[in-house]
C-alpha positions in Angstrom: 103.4 82.8 93.5 101.4 83.6 96.6 104.3 83.7 99.2 108.0 84.5 98.7 110.4 84.7 101.6 112.1 88.2 102.1 109.7 89.7 99.3 109.8 92.9 101.4 113.4 93.0 102.1 115.7 95.7 100.4 119.5 95.1 100.3 121.8 98.2 100.5 125.0 99.4 101.4 124.1 98.9 105.1 122.9 95.3 104.7 119.4 94.2 104.6 116.4 96.1 105.5 112.9 94.4 106.1 109.7 96.4 105.7 107.6 93.3 106.7 107.4 94.6 110.6 106.2 98.1 109.2 103.6 96.5 106.9 102.4 94.3 109.7 101.9 97.0 111.9 99.8 98.7 109.3 97.8 95.6 108.7 97.3 95.1 112.6 96.1 98.6 113.0 93.7 98.4 110.0 92.3 94.9 110.7 89.6 95.8 113.2 88.4 98.6 110.8 88.3 96.3 107.8 86.5 93.6 110.0 83.9 96.4 110.9 83.3 97.4 107.4 82.8 93.9 106.3 80.2 93.2 108.8 78.7 96.8 108.6 79.4 98.5 105.5 77.4 101.5 106.4 80.0 102.1 109.1 82.1 103.8 106.3 80.2 107.1 106.9 81.1 107.2 110.6 84.7 106.3 110.8 86.7 108.6 113.0 89.6 110.6 111.4 92.0 108.3 113.0 90.2 105.2 111.5 90.0 107.0 108.1 93.9 107.5 108.2 94.6 104.0 109.3 92.4 102.5 106.6 93.9 105.0 103.9 97.4 103.9 104.8 96.4 100.3 104.7 94.8 100.7 101.3 97.8 102.8 100.1 100.3 100.1 101.0 98.3 97.4 98.9 99.7 99.2 95.9 103.4 98.2 96.7 102.5 94.7 97.9 103.0 92.5 94.8 105.3 91.5 92.1 103.8 93.9 89.5 105.0 97.0 91.6 108.5 95.2 92.2 108.8 94.9 88.3 107.6 98.6 87.7 110.2 99.7 90.4 113.0 97.6 88.8 112.3 99.3 85.3 112.3 102.8 86.9 115.7 101.8 88.4 117.0 100.7 85.3 115.8 103.8 83.4 117.2 106.2 85.9 120.4 104.3 86.0 120.9 104.4 82.3 120.1 108.2 82.4 122.6 108.9 85.2 125.2 106.8 83.3 124.7 109.0 80.2 125.0 112.3 82.1 128.1 111.0 83.9 129.6 109.8 80.7 129.2 113.3 79.4 130.4 114.9 82.6 133.5 112.7 82.9 135.0 114.7 80.1 135.2 117.6 82.7 138.0 117.2 85.3 135.8 118.1 88.2 133.5 115.2 87.6 135.9 112.6 86.7 136.0 111.1 90.4 132.2 110.8 90.6 132.1 109.1 87.2 134.7 106.7 88.2 133.1 105.9 91.4 129.8 105.4 89.6 131.4 102.9 87.1 133.4 101.0 90.0 130.1 100.6 91.8 128.4 99.0 88.8 125.5 101.4 88.7 
């Protein structure tokens, strides 16, 4: 799939948060640098520190912009959730952690 609505939105306790504006700002800042490098590849050796930072930030965000990362992140969340459940199951036998364990189970983590 090349496009999916709300792909960069995250749902949380406070509602929906979108990173699209943040990502768009990074793309907008990097666009002239990328265009210059496409037309003049040797310009890579004369980028200012600011341009280097903007290009690096843009390239770093590419790692998070696709379904593969989303799948990896979901897998990590599931693994961590399982480990936390195991720890809380163990801790729930101790009176001082029973409330935390009950809260965790009630909130379907």
